[in-house]
All heavy atoms as atom14 arrays in JSON, in Angstrom:
{
  "sequence": "MKTNLTSTILAAIERAPQWVRHELESKDPVIRCRAEETLAAIIASALAATVREQGPER",
  "atom14_mask": [
    [1, 1, 1, 1, 1, 1, 1, 1, 0, 0, 0, 0, 0, 0],
    [1, 1, 1, 1, 1, 1, 1, 1, 1, 0, 0, 0, 0, 0],
    [1, 1, 1, 1, 1, 1, 1, 0, 0, 0, 0, 0, 0, 0],
    [1, 1, 1, 1, 1, 1, 1, 1, 0, 0, 0, 0, 0, 0],
    [1, 1, 1, 1, 1, 1, 1, 1, 0, 0, 0, 0, 0, 0],
    [1, 1, 1, 1, 1, 1, 1, 0, 0, 0, 0, 0, 0, 0],
    [1, 1, 1, 1, 1, 1, 0, 0, 0, 0, 0, 0, 0, 0],
    [1, 1, 1, 1, 1, 1, 1, 0, 0, 0, 0, 0, 0, 0],
    [1, 1, 1, 1, 1, 1, 1, 1, 0, 0, 0, 0, 0, 0],
    [1, 1, 1, 1, 1, 1, 1, 1, 0, 0, 0, 0, 0, 0],
    [1, 1, 1, 1, 1, 0, 0, 0, 0, 0, 0, 0, 0, 0],
    [1, 1, 1, 1, 1, 0, 0, 0, 0, 0, 0, 0, 0, 0],
    [1, 1, 1, 1, 1, 1, 1, 1, 0, 0, 0, 0, 0, 0],
    [1, 1, 1, 1, 1, 1, 1, 1, 1, 0, 0, 0, 0, 0],
    [1, 1, 1, 1, 1, 1, 1, 1, 1, 1, 1, 0, 0, 0],
    [1, 1, 1, 1, 1, 0, 0, 0, 0, 0, 0, 0, 0, 0],
    [1, 1, 1, 1, 1, 1, 1, 0, 0, 0, 0, 0, 0, 0],
    [1, 1, 1, 1, 1, 1, 1, 1, 1, 0, 0, 0, 0, 0],
    [1, 1, 1, 1, 1, 1, 1, 1, 1, 1, 1, 1, 1, 1],
    [1, 1, 1, 1, 1, 1, 1, 0, 0, 0, 0, 0, 0, 0],
    [1, 1, 1, 1, 1, 1, 1, 1, 1, 1, 1, 0, 0, 0],
    [1, 1, 1, 1, 1, 1, 1, 1, 1, 1, 0, 0, 0, 0],
    [1, 1, 1, 1, 1, 1, 1, 1, 1, 0, 0, 0, 0, 0],
    [1, 1, 1, 1, 1, 1, 1, 1, 0, 0, 0, 0, 0, 0],
    [1, 1, 1, 1, 1, 1, 1, 1, 1, 0, 0, 0, 0, 0],
    [1, 1, 1, 1, 1, 1, 0, 0, 0, 0, 0, 0, 0, 0],
    [1, 1, 1, 1, 1, 1, 1, 1, 1, 0, 0, 0, 0, 0],
    [1, 1, 1, 1, 1, 1, 1, 1, 0, 0, 0, 0, 0, 0],
    [1, 1, 1, 1, 1, 1, 1, 0, 0, 0, 0, 0, 0, 0],
    [1, 1, 1, 1, 1, 1, 1, 0, 0, 0, 0, 0, 0, 0],
    [1, 1, 1, 1, 1, 1, 1, 1, 0, 0, 0, 0, 0, 0],
    [1, 1, 1, 1, 1, 1, 1, 1, 1, 1, 1, 0, 0, 0],
    [1, 1, 1, 1, 1, 1, 0, 0, 0, 0, 0, 0, 0, 0],
    [1, 1, 1, 1, 1, 1, 1, 1, 1, 1, 1, 0, 0, 0],
    [1, 1, 1, 1, 1, 0, 0, 0, 0, 0, 0, 0, 0, 0],
    [1, 1, 1, 1, 1, 1, 1, 1, 1, 0, 0, 0, 0, 0],
    [1, 1, 1, 1, 1, 1, 1, 1, 1, 0, 0, 0, 0, 0],
    [1, 1, 1, 1, 1, 1, 1, 0, 0, 0, 0, 0, 0, 0],
    [1, 1, 1, 1, 1, 1, 1, 1, 0, 0, 0, 0, 0, 0],
    [1, 1, 1, 1, 1, 0, 0, 0, 0, 0, 0, 0, 0, 0],
    [1, 1, 1, 1, 1, 0, 0, 0, 0, 0, 0, 0, 0, 0],
    [1, 1, 1, 1, 1, 1, 1, 1, 0, 0, 0, 0, 0, 0],
    [1, 1, 1, 1, 1, 1, 1, 1, 0, 0, 0, 0, 0, 0],
    [1, 1, 1, 1, 1, 0, 0, 0, 0, 0, 0, 0, 0, 0],
    [1, 1, 1, 1, 1, 1, 0, 0, 0, 0, 0, 0, 0, 0],
    [1, 1, 1, 1, 1, 0, 0, 0, 0, 0, 0, 0, 0, 0],
    [1, 1, 1, 1, 1, 1, 1, 1, 0, 0, 0, 0, 0, 0],
    [1, 1, 1, 1, 1, 0, 0, 0, 0, 0, 0, 0, 0, 0],
    [1, 1, 1, 1, 1, 0, 0, 0, 0, 0, 0, 0, 0, 0],
    [1, 1, 1, 1, 1, 1, 1, 0, 0, 0, 0, 0, 0, 0],
    [1, 1, 1, 1, 1, 1, 1, 0, 0, 0, 0, 0, 0, 0],
    [1, 1, 1, 1, 1, 1, 1, 1, 1, 1, 1, 0, 0, 0],
    [1, 1, 1, 1, 1, 1, 1, 1, 1, 0, 0, 0, 0, 0],
    [1, 1, 1, 1, 1, 1, 1, 1, 1, 0, 0, 0, 0, 0],
    [1, 1, 1, 1, 0, 0, 0, 0, 0, 0, 0, 0, 0, 0],
    [1, 1, 1, 1, 1, 1, 1, 0, 0, 0, 0, 0, 0, 0],
    [1, 1, 1, 1, 1, 1, 1, 1, 1, 0, 0, 0, 0, 0],
    [1, 1, 1, 1, 1, 1, 1, 1, 1, 1, 1, 0, 0, 0]
  ],
  "atom14_positions": [
    [[177.11, 154.97, 235.46], [176.22, 153.82, 235.53], [175.8, 153.4, 234.13], [175.59, 152.21, 233.92], [175.05, 154.19, 236.42], [173.93, 153.18, 236.58], [174.55, 151.68, 237.42], [173.18, 150.63, 237.24], [0.0, 0.0, 0.0], [0.0, 0.0, 0.0], [0.0, 0.0, 0.0], [0.0, 0.0, 0.0], [0.0, 0.0, 0.0], [0.0, 0.0, 0.0]],
    [[175.59, 154.32, 233.19], [175.13, 153.98, 231.88], [176.06, 153.08, 231.16], [175.69, 152.1, 230.54], [174.87, 155.25, 231.09], [174.29, 155.0, 229.71], [173.94, 156.27, 228.97], [173.37, 155.94, 227.65], [173.03, 157.15, 226.87], [0.0, 0.0, 0.0], [0.0, 0.0, 0.0], [0.0, 0.0, 0.0], [0.0, 0.0, 0.0], [0.0, 0.0, 0.0]],
    [[177.34, 153.32, 231.31], [178.38, 152.49, 230.68], [178.32, 151.08, 231.26], [178.38, 150.05, 230.52], [179.78, 153.07, 230.81], [179.75, 154.38, 230.24], [180.81, 152.23, 230.14], [0.0, 0.0, 0.0], [0.0, 0.0, 0.0], [0.0, 0.0, 0.0], [0.0, 0.0, 0.0], [0.0, 0.0, 0.0], [0.0, 0.0, 0.0], [0.0, 0.0, 0.0]],
    [[178.22, 151.02, 232.61], [178.15, 149.7, 233.28], [176.91, 148.94, 232.85], [176.98, 147.72, 232.6], [178.19, 149.92, 234.8], [178.32, 148.65, 235.55], [178.97, 147.69, 235.08], [177.73, 148.59, 236.7], [0.0, 0.0, 0.0], [0.0, 0.0, 0.0], [0.0, 0.0, 0.0], [0.0, 0.0, 0.0], [0.0, 0.0, 0.0], [0.0, 0.0, 0.0]],
    [[175.79, 149.66, 232.71], [174.52, 149.02, 232.31], [174.68, 148.44, 230.89], [174.34, 147.28, 230.58], [173.38, 150.03, 232.36], [171.99, 149.58, 231.92], [171.52, 148.48, 232.89], [171.06, 150.7, 231.92], [0.0, 0.0, 0.0], [0.0, 0.0, 0.0], [0.0, 0.0, 0.0], [0.0, 0.0, 0.0], [0.0, 0.0, 0.0], [0.0, 0.0, 0.0]],
    [[175.27, 149.21, 229.96], [175.42, 148.74, 228.62], [176.45, 147.61, 228.58], [176.12, 146.58, 227.84], [176.01, 149.89, 227.75], [175.1, 151.0, 227.78], [176.25, 149.53, 226.33], [0.0, 0.0, 0.0], [0.0, 0.0, 0.0], [0.0, 0.0, 0.0], [0.0, 0.0, 0.0], [0.0, 0.0, 0.0], [0.0, 0.0, 0.0], [0.0, 0.0, 0.0]],
    [[177.49, 147.67, 229.3], [178.46, 146.53, 229.29], [177.84, 145.26, 229.91], [178.13, 144.2, 229.43], [179.72, 146.91, 229.93], [179.56, 147.2, 231.29], [0.0, 0.0, 0.0], [0.0, 0.0, 0.0], [0.0, 0.0, 0.0], [0.0, 0.0, 0.0], [0.0, 0.0, 0.0], [0.0, 0.0, 0.0], [0.0, 0.0, 0.0], [0.0, 0.0, 0.0]],
    [[177.01, 145.41, 230.88], [176.36, 144.26, 231.55], [175.43, 143.59, 230.53], [175.43, 142.35, 230.38], [175.61, 144.64, 232.77], [176.47, 145.22, 233.73], [174.85, 143.51, 233.38], [0.0, 0.0, 0.0], [0.0, 0.0, 0.0], [0.0, 0.0, 0.0], [0.0, 0.0, 0.0], [0.0, 0.0, 0.0], [0.0, 0.0, 0.0], [0.0, 0.0, 0.0]],
    [[174.6, 144.42, 229.82], [173.72, 143.86, 228.83], [174.43, 143.21, 227.72], [174.08, 142.08, 227.23], [172.7, 144.93, 228.34], [171.8, 145.42, 229.48], [171.89, 144.46, 227.15], [170.98, 146.63, 229.19], [0.0, 0.0, 0.0], [0.0, 0.0, 0.0], [0.0, 0.0, 0.0], [0.0, 0.0, 0.0], [0.0, 0.0, 0.0], [0.0, 0.0, 0.0]],
    [[175.45, 143.87, 227.17], [176.28, 143.31, 226.11], [176.9, 142.01, 226.49], [176.87, 141.03, 225.73], [177.37, 144.29, 225.68], [178.24, 143.85, 224.55], [177.44, 143.56, 223.27], [179.28, 144.92, 224.26], [0.0, 0.0, 0.0], [0.0, 0.0, 0.0], [0.0, 0.0, 0.0], [0.0, 0.0, 0.0], [0.0, 0.0, 0.0], [0.0, 0.0, 0.0]],
    [[177.41, 141.9, 227.71], [178.06, 140.65, 228.18], [176.98, 139.52, 228.27], [177.25, 138.37, 227.87], [178.72, 140.85, 229.53], [0.0, 0.0, 0.0], [0.0, 0.0, 0.0], [0.0, 0.0, 0.0], [0.0, 0.0, 0.0], [0.0, 0.0, 0.0], [0.0, 0.0, 0.0], [0.0, 0.0, 0.0], [0.0, 0.0, 0.0], [0.0, 0.0, 0.0]],
    [[175.76, 139.89, 228.68], [174.72, 138.86, 228.75], [174.35, 138.4, 227.41], [174.13, 137.15, 227.2], [173.55, 139.45, 229.49], [0.0, 0.0, 0.0], [0.0, 0.0, 0.0], [0.0, 0.0, 0.0], [0.0, 0.0, 0.0], [0.0, 0.0, 0.0], [0.0, 0.0, 0.0], [0.0, 0.0, 0.0], [0.0, 0.0, 0.0], [0.0, 0.0, 0.0]],
    [[174.25, 139.26, 226.44], [173.86, 138.87, 225.09], [174.99, 138.01, 224.45], [174.69, 137.03, 223.79], [173.63, 140.15, 224.2], [172.29, 140.78, 224.67], [173.5, 139.75, 222.7], [172.06, 142.16, 224.07], [0.0, 0.0, 0.0], [0.0, 0.0, 0.0], [0.0, 0.0, 0.0], [0.0, 0.0, 0.0], [0.0, 0.0, 0.0], [0.0, 0.0, 0.0]],
    [[176.22, 138.36, 224.75], [177.36, 137.59, 224.22], [177.37, 136.18, 224.75], [177.82, 135.25, 224.1], [178.74, 138.26, 224.53], [178.92, 139.51, 223.75], [180.18, 140.25, 224.18], [180.66, 139.97, 225.3], [180.59, 141.14, 223.44], [0.0, 0.0, 0.0], [0.0, 0.0, 0.0], [0.0, 0.0, 0.0], [0.0, 0.0, 0.0], [0.0, 0.0, 0.0]],
    [[176.86, 136.02, 226.01], [176.84, 134.63, 226.62], [175.57, 133.82, 226.27], [175.45, 132.71, 226.68], [176.92, 134.78, 228.14], [178.24, 135.25, 228.68], [178.31, 135.07, 230.17], [177.22, 135.69, 230.86], [177.24, 136.98, 231.37], [178.32, 137.67, 231.17], [176.22, 137.44, 231.98], [0.0, 0.0, 0.0], [0.0, 0.0, 0.0], [0.0, 0.0, 0.0]],
    [[174.68, 134.45, 225.47], [173.45, 133.8, 225.14], [173.76, 132.47, 224.35], [174.65, 132.54, 223.54], [172.55, 134.66, 224.28], [0.0, 0.0, 0.0], [0.0, 0.0, 0.0], [0.0, 0.0, 0.0], [0.0, 0.0, 0.0], [0.0, 0.0, 0.0], [0.0, 0.0, 0.0], [0.0, 0.0, 0.0], [0.0, 0.0, 0.0], [0.0, 0.0, 0.0]],
    [[173.04, 131.46, 224.67], [173.28, 130.16, 223.96], [172.96, 130.27, 222.48], [172.17, 131.12, 222.01], [172.27, 129.21, 224.63], [171.85, 129.8, 225.92], [171.98, 131.31, 225.68], [0.0, 0.0, 0.0], [0.0, 0.0, 0.0], [0.0, 0.0, 0.0], [0.0, 0.0, 0.0], [0.0, 0.0, 0.0], [0.0, 0.0, 0.0], [0.0, 0.0, 0.0]],
    [[173.63, 129.39, 221.7], [173.49, 129.46, 220.21], [172.0, 129.27, 219.87], [171.53, 129.83, 218.88], [174.37, 128.39, 219.6], [174.4, 128.52, 218.05], [174.91, 129.84, 217.6], [175.79, 130.44, 218.17], [174.34, 130.3, 216.47], [0.0, 0.0, 0.0], [0.0, 0.0, 0.0], [0.0, 0.0, 0.0], [0.0, 0.0, 0.0], [0.0, 0.0, 0.0]],
    [[171.27, 128.37, 220.61], [169.91, 128.14, 220.19], [169.05, 129.33, 220.3], [168.14, 129.54, 219.5], [169.28, 126.94, 220.97], [169.04, 127.23, 222.41], [169.81, 126.92, 223.44], [167.81, 127.81, 222.93], [169.16, 127.37, 224.6], [168.01, 127.87, 224.33], [166.68, 128.36, 222.41], [167.04, 128.41, 225.18], [165.7, 128.84, 223.26], [165.85, 128.91, 224.63]],
    [[169.33, 130.21, 221.31], [168.58, 131.47, 221.4], [168.9, 132.35, 220.16], [167.96, 132.9, 219.59], [168.97, 132.18, 222.71], [168.34, 133.6, 222.76], [168.53, 131.42, 223.93], [0.0, 0.0, 0.0], [0.0, 0.0, 0.0], [0.0, 0.0, 0.0], [0.0, 0.0, 0.0], [0.0, 0.0, 0.0], [0.0, 0.0, 0.0], [0.0, 0.0, 0.0]],
    [[170.13, 132.51, 219.85], [170.51, 133.32, 218.68], [169.8, 132.78, 217.43], [169.3, 133.55, 216.58], [172.01, 133.31, 218.45], [172.77, 133.95, 219.65], [174.25, 133.68, 219.5], [174.98, 134.12, 220.6], [175.72, 135.19, 220.65], [175.89, 135.91, 219.54], [176.38, 135.57, 221.7], [0.0, 0.0, 0.0], [0.0, 0.0, 0.0], [0.0, 0.0, 0.0]],
    [[169.79, 131.47, 217.24], [169.23, 130.88, 216.07], [167.67, 131.09, 216.05], [167.14, 131.47, 215.01], [169.54, 129.37, 216.08], [168.89, 128.62, 214.91], [169.33, 128.75, 213.66], [167.88, 127.8, 214.9], [168.63, 128.02, 212.86], [167.71, 127.43, 213.57], [0.0, 0.0, 0.0], [0.0, 0.0, 0.0], [0.0, 0.0, 0.0], [0.0, 0.0, 0.0]],
    [[167.02, 130.92, 217.22], [165.58, 131.01, 217.25], [165.12, 132.5, 217.2], [163.94, 132.72, 216.8], [165.03, 130.31, 218.51], [165.13, 128.79, 218.4], [164.46, 128.02, 219.52], [163.84, 128.67, 220.41], [164.52, 126.8, 219.45], [0.0, 0.0, 0.0], [0.0, 0.0, 0.0], [0.0, 0.0, 0.0], [0.0, 0.0, 0.0], [0.0, 0.0, 0.0]],
    [[165.96, 133.43, 217.51], [165.58, 134.81, 217.34], [165.4, 135.17, 215.89], [164.67, 136.1, 215.53], [166.69, 135.76, 217.95], [166.63, 135.89, 219.43], [167.92, 136.6, 219.86], [165.45, 136.58, 219.97], [0.0, 0.0, 0.0], [0.0, 0.0, 0.0], [0.0, 0.0, 0.0], [0.0, 0.0, 0.0], [0.0, 0.0, 0.0], [0.0, 0.0, 0.0]],
    [[165.96, 134.4, 214.98], [165.85, 134.63, 213.51], [164.67, 133.86, 212.94], [164.39, 134.05, 211.73], [167.11, 134.17, 212.82], [168.36, 134.88, 213.23], [169.61, 134.34, 212.67], [169.6, 133.25, 211.96], [170.69, 134.95, 212.78], [0.0, 0.0, 0.0], [0.0, 0.0, 0.0], [0.0, 0.0, 0.0], [0.0, 0.0, 0.0], [0.0, 0.0, 0.0]],
    [[163.96, 133.09, 213.77], [162.87, 132.25, 213.23], [161.71, 133.07, 212.7], [161.36, 134.13, 213.23], [162.36, 131.35, 214.34], [161.24, 130.58, 213.87], [0.0, 0.0, 0.0], [0.0, 0.0, 0.0], [0.0, 0.0, 0.0], [0.0, 0.0, 0.0], [0.0, 0.0, 0.0], [0.0, 0.0, 0.0], [0.0, 0.0, 0.0], [0.0, 0.0, 0.0]],
    [[161.07, 132.6, 211.66], [159.89, 133.23, 211.14], [158.65, 132.84, 211.92], [157.61, 133.53, 211.91], [159.72, 132.86, 209.65], [160.8, 133.44, 208.75], [160.51, 133.11, 207.34], [161.52, 133.52, 206.37], [162.44, 134.59, 206.6], [0.0, 0.0, 0.0], [0.0, 0.0, 0.0], [0.0, 0.0, 0.0], [0.0, 0.0, 0.0], [0.0, 0.0, 0.0]],
    [[158.77, 131.72, 212.66], [157.67, 131.26, 213.53], [157.57, 132.12, 214.77], [158.5, 132.14, 215.58], [157.88, 129.79, 213.86], [156.78, 129.15, 214.68], [156.04, 129.94, 215.38], [156.64, 127.95, 214.61], [0.0, 0.0, 0.0], [0.0, 0.0, 0.0], [0.0, 0.0, 0.0], [0.0, 0.0, 0.0], [0.0, 0.0, 0.0], [0.0, 0.0, 0.0]],
    [[156.49, 132.84, 214.93], [156.34, 133.78, 216.09], [156.44, 133.06, 217.45], [156.92, 133.66, 218.37], [155.0, 134.47, 215.91], [154.29, 133.68, 214.83], [155.29, 132.87, 214.1], [0.0, 0.0, 0.0], [0.0, 0.0, 0.0], [0.0, 0.0, 0.0], [0.0, 0.0, 0.0], [0.0, 0.0, 0.0], [0.0, 0.0, 0.0], [0.0, 0.0, 0.0]],
    [[155.95, 131.86, 217.57], [156.06, 131.08, 218.83], [157.51, 130.82, 219.2], [157.87, 131.0, 220.36], [155.2, 129.83, 218.75], [155.34, 129.01, 219.99], [153.71, 130.14, 218.53], [0.0, 0.0, 0.0], [0.0, 0.0, 0.0], [0.0, 0.0, 0.0], [0.0, 0.0, 0.0], [0.0, 0.0, 0.0], [0.0, 0.0, 0.0], [0.0, 0.0, 0.0]],
    [[158.24, 130.34, 218.24], [159.65, 130.02, 218.51], [160.44, 131.3, 218.81], [161.21, 131.36, 219.74], [160.31, 129.3, 217.26], [159.6, 127.91, 217.19], [161.75, 129.21, 217.36], [160.03, 127.13, 215.92], [0.0, 0.0, 0.0], [0.0, 0.0, 0.0], [0.0, 0.0, 0.0], [0.0, 0.0, 0.0], [0.0, 0.0, 0.0], [0.0, 0.0, 0.0]],
    [[160.23, 132.33, 217.99], [160.91, 133.6, 218.25], [160.52, 134.2, 219.62], [161.41, 134.7, 220.36], [160.52, 134.59, 217.17], [161.46, 135.8, 217.11], [161.22, 136.72, 215.96], [159.84, 137.12, 215.79], [159.01, 136.7, 214.78], [159.51, 135.93, 213.89], [157.82, 137.1, 214.72], [0.0, 0.0, 0.0], [0.0, 0.0, 0.0], [0.0, 0.0, 0.0]],
    [[159.25, 134.05, 220.05], [158.81, 134.56, 221.34], [159.53, 133.88, 222.47], [159.97, 134.5, 223.45], [157.33, 134.47, 221.46], [156.65, 135.06, 222.98], [0.0, 0.0, 0.0], [0.0, 0.0, 0.0], [0.0, 0.0, 0.0], [0.0, 0.0, 0.0], [0.0, 0.0, 0.0], [0.0, 0.0, 0.0], [0.0, 0.0, 0.0], [0.0, 0.0, 0.0]],
    [[159.71, 132.57, 222.34], [160.43, 131.78, 223.37], [161.84, 132.28, 223.51], [162.35, 132.44, 224.64], [160.37, 130.3, 223.0], [161.09, 129.44, 224.03], [161.02, 127.99, 223.73], [161.91, 127.64, 222.63], [162.3, 126.43, 222.37], [161.83, 125.41, 223.09], [163.21, 126.18, 221.43], [0.0, 0.0, 0.0], [0.0, 0.0, 0.0], [0.0, 0.0, 0.0]],
    [[162.51, 132.52, 222.39], [163.88, 132.97, 222.41], [163.92, 134.38, 222.99], [164.83, 134.7, 223.78], [164.47, 133.0, 220.98], [0.0, 0.0, 0.0], [0.0, 0.0, 0.0], [0.0, 0.0, 0.0], [0.0, 0.0, 0.0], [0.0, 0.0, 0.0], [0.0, 0.0, 0.0], [0.0, 0.0, 0.0], [0.0, 0.0, 0.0], [0.0, 0.0, 0.0]],
    [[163.04, 135.27, 222.66], [162.98, 136.63, 223.17], [162.75, 136.59, 224.73], [163.43, 137.29, 225.46], [161.88, 137.44, 222.57], [162.14, 137.77, 221.1], [160.93, 138.29, 220.39], [159.78, 138.23, 220.96], [161.07, 138.74, 219.2], [0.0, 0.0, 0.0], [0.0, 0.0, 0.0], [0.0, 0.0, 0.0], [0.0, 0.0, 0.0], [0.0, 0.0, 0.0]],
    [[161.85, 135.78, 225.17], [161.66, 135.62, 226.65], [162.88, 135.09, 227.34], [163.22, 135.54, 228.44], [160.42, 134.74, 226.88], [159.16, 135.43, 226.5], [157.9, 134.55, 226.62], [158.06, 133.29, 226.87], [156.8, 135.02, 226.5], [0.0, 0.0, 0.0], [0.0, 0.0, 0.0], [0.0, 0.0, 0.0], [0.0, 0.0, 0.0], [0.0, 0.0, 0.0]],
    [[163.52, 134.16, 226.76], [164.74, 133.59, 227.34], [165.87, 134.63, 227.37], [166.5, 134.81, 228.42], [165.25, 132.36, 226.55], [164.24, 131.41, 226.53], [166.5, 131.75, 227.09], [0.0, 0.0, 0.0], [0.0, 0.0, 0.0], [0.0, 0.0, 0.0], [0.0, 0.0, 0.0], [0.0, 0.0, 0.0], [0.0, 0.0, 0.0], [0.0, 0.0, 0.0]],
    [[166.02, 135.4, 226.29], [167.05, 136.43, 226.29], [166.71, 137.51, 227.35], [167.62, 138.02, 228.05], [167.17, 137.04, 224.91], [168.3, 138.1, 224.68], [169.64, 137.5, 225.13], [168.27, 138.6, 223.28], [0.0, 0.0, 0.0], [0.0, 0.0, 0.0], [0.0, 0.0, 0.0], [0.0, 0.0, 0.0], [0.0, 0.0, 0.0], [0.0, 0.0, 0.0]],
    [[165.44, 137.87, 227.47], [165.04, 138.84, 228.48], [165.38, 138.34, 229.86], [165.82, 139.09, 230.76], [163.57, 139.14, 228.41], [0.0, 0.0, 0.0], [0.0, 0.0, 0.0], [0.0, 0.0, 0.0], [0.0, 0.0, 0.0], [0.0, 0.0, 0.0], [0.0, 0.0, 0.0], [0.0, 0.0, 0.0], [0.0, 0.0, 0.0], [0.0, 0.0, 0.0]],
    [[165.16, 137.01, 230.14], [165.51, 136.5, 231.43], [167.01, 136.49, 231.7], [167.48, 136.75, 232.79], [164.92, 135.03, 231.55], [0.0, 0.0, 0.0], [0.0, 0.0, 0.0], [0.0, 0.0, 0.0], [0.0, 0.0, 0.0], [0.0, 0.0, 0.0], [0.0, 0.0, 0.0], [0.0, 0.0, 0.0], [0.0, 0.0, 0.0], [0.0, 0.0, 0.0]],
    [[167.8, 136.18, 230.67], [169.23, 136.21, 230.78], [169.77, 137.62, 231.11], [170.54, 137.84, 232.03], [169.95, 135.71, 229.44], [169.66, 134.22, 229.28], [171.44, 136.04, 229.49], [170.05, 133.67, 227.91], [0.0, 0.0, 0.0], [0.0, 0.0, 0.0], [0.0, 0.0, 0.0], [0.0, 0.0, 0.0], [0.0, 0.0, 0.0], [0.0, 0.0, 0.0]],
    [[169.2, 138.6, 230.45], [169.59, 140.04, 230.71], [169.13, 140.41, 232.13], [169.85, 141.03, 232.87], [168.95, 140.92, 229.65], [169.66, 140.64, 228.3], [169.13, 142.39, 230.0], [168.98, 141.34, 227.08], [0.0, 0.0, 0.0], [0.0, 0.0, 0.0], [0.0, 0.0, 0.0], [0.0, 0.0, 0.0], [0.0, 0.0, 0.0], [0.0, 0.0, 0.0]],
    [[167.9, 140.08, 232.54], [167.37, 140.47, 233.83], [168.24, 139.82, 234.86], [168.52, 140.44, 235.91], [165.92, 140.01, 233.95], [0.0, 0.0, 0.0], [0.0, 0.0, 0.0], [0.0, 0.0, 0.0], [0.0, 0.0, 0.0], [0.0, 0.0, 0.0], [0.0, 0.0, 0.0], [0.0, 0.0, 0.0], [0.0, 0.0, 0.0], [0.0, 0.0, 0.0]],
    [[168.61, 138.55, 234.69], [169.51, 137.9, 235.7], [170.84, 138.59, 235.81], [171.34, 138.83, 236.91], [169.69, 136.47, 235.28], [170.57, 135.82, 236.15], [0.0, 0.0, 0.0], [0.0, 0.0, 0.0], [0.0, 0.0, 0.0], [0.0, 0.0, 0.0], [0.0, 0.0, 0.0], [0.0, 0.0, 0.0], [0.0, 0.0, 0.0], [0.0, 0.0, 0.0]],
    [[171.4, 139.02, 234.68], [172.7, 139.66, 234.69], [172.61, 141.04, 235.39], [173.5, 141.45, 236.17], [173.24, 139.86, 233.3], [0.0, 0.0, 0.0], [0.0, 0.0, 0.0], [0.0, 0.0, 0.0], [0.0, 0.0, 0.0], [0.0, 0.0, 0.0], [0.0, 0.0, 0.0], [0.0, 0.0, 0.0], [0.0, 0.0, 0.0], [0.0, 0.0, 0.0]],
    [[171.55, 141.76, 235.15], [171.28, 143.09, 235.83], [171.11, 142.88, 237.29], [171.65, 143.68, 238.1], [170.1, 143.78, 235.18], [170.31, 144.24, 233.71], [169.04, 144.81, 233.19], [171.46, 145.26, 233.62], [0.0, 0.0, 0.0], [0.0, 0.0, 0.0], [0.0, 0.0, 0.0], [0.0, 0.0, 0.0], [0.0, 0.0, 0.0], [0.0, 0.0, 0.0]],
    [[170.36, 141.86, 237.68], [170.14, 141.6, 239.13], [171.42, 141.27, 239.8], [171.68, 141.71, 240.92], [169.07, 140.48, 239.32], [0.0, 0.0, 0.0], [0.0, 0.0, 0.0], [0.0, 0.0, 0.0], [0.0, 0.0, 0.0], [0.0, 0.0, 0.0], [0.0, 0.0, 0.0], [0.0, 0.0, 0.0], [0.0, 0.0, 0.0], [0.0, 0.0, 0.0]],
    [[172.25, 140.52, 239.17], [173.57, 140.13, 239.73], [174.42, 141.47, 239.91], [175.12, 141.56, 240.97], [174.28, 139.14, 238.87], [0.0, 0.0, 0.0], [0.0, 0.0, 0.0], [0.0, 0.0, 0.0], [0.0, 0.0, 0.0], [0.0, 0.0, 0.0], [0.0, 0.0, 0.0], [0.0, 0.0, 0.0], [0.0, 0.0, 0.0], [0.0, 0.0, 0.0]],
    [[174.39, 142.28, 238.99], [175.13, 143.54, 239.05], [174.65, 144.38, 240.26], [175.43, 144.92, 240.98], [174.98, 144.35, 237.8], [175.55, 143.58, 236.7], [175.77, 145.63, 237.84], [0.0, 0.0, 0.0], [0.0, 0.0, 0.0], [0.0, 0.0, 0.0], [0.0, 0.0, 0.0], [0.0, 0.0, 0.0], [0.0, 0.0, 0.0], [0.0, 0.0, 0.0]],
    [[173.32, 144.42, 240.44], [172.76, 145.24, 241.55], [173.14, 144.59, 242.87], [173.55, 145.32, 243.81], [171.26, 145.32, 241.42], [170.58, 145.87, 242.67], [170.85, 146.19, 240.22], [0.0, 0.0, 0.0], [0.0, 0.0, 0.0], [0.0, 0.0, 0.0], [0.0, 0.0, 0.0], [0.0, 0.0, 0.0], [0.0, 0.0, 0.0], [0.0, 0.0, 0.0]],
    [[173.14, 143.3, 242.95], [173.51, 142.59, 244.18], [175.03, 142.9, 244.53], [175.34, 143.11, 245.67], [173.34, 141.08, 244.08], [171.89, 140.67, 244.27], [171.77, 139.15, 244.44], [172.42, 138.39, 243.41], [171.81, 138.04, 242.25], [170.5, 138.35, 242.05], [172.41, 137.33, 241.31], [0.0, 0.0, 0.0], [0.0, 0.0, 0.0], [0.0, 0.0, 0.0]],
    [[175.79, 142.9, 243.49], [177.25, 143.13, 243.71], [177.55, 144.6, 244.04], [178.43, 144.83, 244.9], [178.07, 142.81, 242.42], [178.07, 141.34, 242.14], [178.73, 141.06, 240.75], [179.16, 142.0, 240.05], [178.73, 139.9, 240.36], [0.0, 0.0, 0.0], [0.0, 0.0, 0.0], [0.0, 0.0, 0.0], [0.0, 0.0, 0.0], [0.0, 0.0, 0.0]],
    [[176.88, 145.53, 243.5], [177.17, 146.94, 243.65], [176.25, 147.6, 244.65], [176.53, 148.72, 245.08], [177.1, 147.65, 242.32], [178.13, 147.19, 241.33], [177.95, 147.89, 240.0], [177.06, 148.69, 239.79], [178.91, 147.68, 239.1], [0.0, 0.0, 0.0], [0.0, 0.0, 0.0], [0.0, 0.0, 0.0], [0.0, 0.0, 0.0], [0.0, 0.0, 0.0]],
    [[175.12, 147.04, 244.92], [174.1, 147.65, 245.78], [173.24, 148.57, 244.92], [173.65, 148.94, 243.82], [0.0, 0.0, 0.0], [0.0, 0.0, 0.0], [0.0, 0.0, 0.0], [0.0, 0.0, 0.0], [0.0, 0.0, 0.0], [0.0, 0.0, 0.0], [0.0, 0.0, 0.0], [0.0, 0.0, 0.0], [0.0, 0.0, 0.0], [0.0, 0.0, 0.0]],
    [[172.13, 148.92, 245.4], [171.2, 149.79, 244.67], [171.84, 151.15, 244.44], [172.5, 151.7, 245.35], [169.92, 149.84, 245.47], [170.23, 149.4, 246.8], [171.53, 148.53, 246.69], [0.0, 0.0, 0.0], [0.0, 0.0, 0.0], [0.0, 0.0, 0.0], [0.0, 0.0, 0.0], [0.0, 0.0, 0.0], [0.0, 0.0, 0.0], [0.0, 0.0, 0.0]],
    [[171.48, 151.79, 243.34], [171.96, 153.18, 243.02], [171.11, 154.14, 243.88], [169.95, 154.04, 244.02], [171.79, 153.45, 241.55], [172.37, 154.76, 241.15], [172.28, 154.99, 239.69], [172.04, 154.07, 238.94], [172.41, 156.14, 239.28], [0.0, 0.0, 0.0], [0.0, 0.0, 0.0], [0.0, 0.0, 0.0], [0.0, 0.0, 0.0], [0.0, 0.0, 0.0]],
    [[171.81, 155.1, 244.39], [171.15, 156.16, 245.16], [171.07, 157.41, 244.46], [171.78, 157.83, 243.74], [171.84, 156.3, 246.55], [171.71, 155.03, 247.33], [172.46, 155.23, 248.65], [172.56, 153.88, 249.22], [172.21, 153.58, 250.4], [171.62, 154.45, 251.18], [172.35, 152.38, 250.84], [0.0, 0.0, 0.0], [0.0, 0.0, 0.0], [0.0, 0.0, 0.0]]
  ]
}
C-alpha cells in the first residue's frame, strides 16, 4: 500500500497546473497559501479516487 500511496501522490503532483507550481514559489504568503490549499485538494481527490477504486484497506 505504501508504494501505491506514494505513486498516487506523485502522479497528482505531476498533474498539478503550472500556476500552482509557480505560486508555490511565491514570497507572498497569501498567494503561496492558495497554491498549497489547491495542491492539498488535488492530492486528497487523487487519494479518494484510489480508495473508491480499490475499496478501503482492512
